[in-house]
DOTI-439985 format. One record per residue (C-alpha): z, x, y; residue in three letters. Coordinates in steps of 0.25 Angstrom, whole numbers, padded with zeros to 4 digits, always signed. Layout:
BEGIN
ZXYALA;...
END
This chain:
BEGIN
+0137+0108+0072UNK;+0148+0100+0071UNK;+0152+0092+0059UNK;+0150+0079+0067UNK;+0137+0084+0076UNK;+0124+0079+0069UNK;+0113+0087+0065UNK;+0099+0085+0072UNK;+0086+0080+0065UNK;+0080+0094+0067UNK;+0091+0102+0061UNK;+0091+0091+0050UNK;+0075+0096+0049UNK;+0078+0110+0051UNK;+0087+0112+0038UNK;+0077+0105+0032UNK;+0064+0111+0034UNK;+0070+0124+0043UNK;+0058+0128+0052UNK;+0052+0114+0050UNK;+0060+0107+0055UNK;+0053+0106+0069UNK;+0041+0100+0064UNK;+0048+0091+0056UNK;+0055+0086+0069UNK;+0042+0083+0075UNK;+0038+0077+0062UNK;+0048+0068+0063UNK;+0048+0064+0077UNK;+0032+0059+0072UNK;+0035+0051+0064UNK;+0046+0045+0073UNK;+0033+0043+0084UNK;+0027+0035+0070UNK;+0037+0024+0069UNK;+0038+0022+0084UNK;+0023+0020+0082UNK;+0026+0010+0071UNK;+0031+0000+0081UNK;+0018-0002+0086UNK;+0013-0007+0073UNK;+0023-0014+0069UNK;+0023-0022+0084UNK;+0009-0026+0080UNK;+0013-0030+0067UNK;+0023-0038+0073UNK;+0013-0044+0082UNK;+0004-0048+0070UNK;+0014-0055+0062UNK;+0019-0064+0073UNK;+0004-0070+0070UNK;+0007-0072+0056UNK;+0015-0084+0050UNK;+0028-0078+0042UNK;+0024-0064+0043UNK;+0037-0060+0042UNK;+0044-0069+0032UNK;+0029-0066+0022UNK;+0033-0052+0023UNK;+0046-0052+0021UNK;+0045-0062+0010UNK;+0033-0052+0003UNK;+0041-0041+0003UNK;+0051-0040-0011UNK;+0061-0031-0003UNK;+0064-0041+0008UNK;+0059-0056+0000UNK;+0072-0053-0009UNK;+0080-0056+0003UNK;+0074-0069+0008UNK;+0080-0081+0004UNK;+0073-0094+0002UNK;+0082-0100+0012UNK;+0078-0088+0022UNK;+0062-0091+0020UNK;+0060-0103+0031UNK;+0069-0093+0042UNK;+0059-0081+0038UNK;+0047-0088+0042UNK;+0051-0088+0055UNK;+0050-0073+0056UNK;+0043-0068+0067UNK;+0045-0054+0068UNK;+0052-0042+0060UNK;+0055-0030+0069UNK;+0063-0018+0064UNK;+0068-0007+0075UNK;+0073+0006+0070UNK;+0084+0012+0079UNK;+0078+0023+0090UNK;+0090+0033+0087UNK;+0090+0031+0071UNK;+0078+0026+0063UNK;+0088+0022+0051UNK;+0093+0011+0061UNK;+0085-0001+0063UNK;+0086-0016+0065UNK;+0078-0027+0061UNK;+0072-0038+0070UNK;+0069-0052+0064UNK;+0062-0061+0074UNK;+0062-0075+0070UNK;+0056-0088+0077UNK;+0062-0103+0076UNK;+0070-0107+0065UNK;+0078-0117+0060UNK;+0089-0107+0055UNK;+0090-0097+0066UNK;+0092-0097+0082UNK;+0089-0082+0083UNK;+0075-0075+0084UNK;+0078-0062+0082UNK;+0088-0055+0070UNK;+0090-0041+0071UNK;+0097-0032+0060UNK;+0100-0019+0063UNK;+0102-0007+0052UNK;+0112+0005+0055UNK;+0117+0017+0053UNK;+0129+0014+0057UNK;+0139+0008+0045UNK;+0147-0005+0051UNK;+0162-0004+0053UNK;+0173-0004+0042UNK;+0162+0001+0031UNK;+0171+0005+0019UNK;+0168+0016+0014UNK;+0164+0021+0028UNK;+0150+0028+0026UNK;+0146+0042+0030UNK;+0139+0045+0044UNK;+0124+0045+0041UNK;+0118+0059+0041UNK;+0107+0058+0051UNK;+0093+0057+0048UNK;+0098+0052+0033UNK;+0087+0041+0030UNK;+0097+0037+0018UNK;+0109+0035+0027UNK;+0114+0020+0024UNK;+0111+0009+0035UNK;+0120-0003+0039UNK;+0116-0018+0042UNK;+0123-0019+0057UNK;+0131-0030+0063UNK;+0127-0045+0058UNK;+0115-0053+0065UNK;+0119-0065+0068UNK;+0110-0076+0065UNK;+0112-0091+0074UNK;+0108-0101+0061UNK;+0104-0114+0067UNK;+0115-0120+0056UNK;+0124-0116+0046UNK;+0113-0124+0037UNK;+0103-0113+0041UNK;+0111-0101+0038UNK;+0103-0094+0029UNK;+0113-0085+0027UNK;+0123-0097+0021UNK;+0112-0102+0013UNK;+0109-0089+0006UNK;+0119-0080+0007UNK;+0119-0066+0003UNK;+0126-0063-0010UNK;+0138-0053-0010UNK;+0132-0046-0023UNK;+0118-0040-0017UNK;+0123-0025-0019UNK;+0118-0017-0032UNK;+0107-0028-0035UNK;+0093-0021-0037UNK;+0086-0034-0036UNK;+0090-0045-0029UNK;+0085-0054-0039UNK;+0098-0050-0047UNK;+0104-0062-0040UNK;+0102-0073-0031UNK;+0095-0067-0019UNK;+0102-0060-0007UNK;+0104-0074+0001UNK;+0097-0075+0014UNK;+0087-0063+0021UNK;+0096-0066+0034UNK;+0110-0062+0027UNK;+0106-0048+0031UNK;+0107-0051+0048UNK;+0122-0053+0043UNK;+0125-0040+0036UNK;+0131-0028+0040UNK;+0134-0016+0035UNK;+0128-0011+0021UNK;+0114-0018+0019UNK;+0117-0022+0005UNK;+0104-0029+0002UNK;+0096-0017+0011UNK;+0089-0026+0017UNK;+0088-0019+0031UNK;+0081-0005+0022UNK;+0071-0016+0015UNK;+0066-0024+0029UNK;+0065-0009+0034UNK;+0054-0007+0022UNK;+0048-0021+0024UNK;+0045-0021+0039UNK;+0036-0009+0038UNK;+0028-0016+0028UNK;+0029-0032+0033UNK;+0015-0034+0036UNK;+0012-0029+0021UNK;+0021-0039+0015UNK;+0018-0051+0026UNK;+0003-0048+0020UNK;+0006-0048+0004UNK;+0000-0036+0004UNK;+0014-0030-0003UNK;+0020-0035-0014UNK;+0030-0047-0014UNK;+0037-0038-0024UNK;+0036-0025-0021UNK;+0050-0020-0017UNK;+0048-0006-0018UNK;+0041-0003-0005UNK;+0035+0008-0013UNK;+0021+0012-0013UNK;+0011+0010-0025UNK;+0012+0022-0033UNK;-0004+0023-0040UNK;+0001+0036-0048UNK;+0014+0028-0054UNK;+0004+0015-0057UNK;-0005+0025-0066UNK;+0006+0032-0073UNK;+0012+0016-0077UNK;-0002+0012-0080UNK;-0002+0024-0089UNK;+0010+0020-0097UNK;+0007+0007-0099UNK;-0007+0012-0105UNK;+0001+0021-0115UNK;+0009+0011-0120UNK;+0005+0005-0135UNK;-0006-0006-0130UNK;-0002-0013-0143UNK;+0012-0015-0140UNK;+0016-0030-0135UNK;+0018-0033-0121UNK;+0030-0041-0119UNK;+0029-0052-0109UNK;+0042-0055-0108UNK;+0047-0042-0106UNK;+0037-0040-0096UNK;+0042-0053-0088UNK;+0057-0046-0088UNK;+0051-0033-0079UNK;+0047-0042-0068UNK;+0057-0043-0057UNK;+0063-0055-0054UNK;+0061-0063-0042UNK;+0072-0068-0033UNK;+0074-0083-0036UNK;+0074-0088-0021UNK;+0084-0100-0017UNK;
END
């Protein structure tokens, strides 16, 4: 095989699993079929969500990971959100587009705003990234070209009312500074997704119903499932503590995560 020729998926599986490679290949095709079958579930969800006022805006607000990107200036505009759909590329599942459909609102004229996430880095990016290996699920993805928004007026331009701060990288919690600006800034960004909002929307979308119903915690920013064994261990550790030890309420308050201050 030449250096320029990319190995096939089956060749990767043969290297990893030897004689069992073809069985794993068949299993992957079954998984791909299941993903296609899920589309009907999400389409039905969209039909049901259309009957519930503010389903999508409520869902975004109830998810801790996405809520931190919603500024106070966005809330009224997001109430006009009628549908959110995520479509993966047929050629490479790592690439996808997020489609937001809006009803009439006083802020912008667009009915649909689409943002694409791609494996192709923007031209002129320094240092130039390496070409991603086939089937590498950890390969970096990039925000594609800007999505123009037809604001009804300069006064209604939410990205001007709440611009994106320059120092968003390296922050574990966006509560560390005065927010990340308007949610709609994301549509203007190209290249590296500095806030990882695309990835977070991908995770949120699969559970949008739970968030809209309030079944998932507003402050749940881990996406991890509840681990009963870990909880038992924590309880046992607490039981082992000195029962005469005083409880420092002030210290307990310090441990609580800070909430983003809305403008």
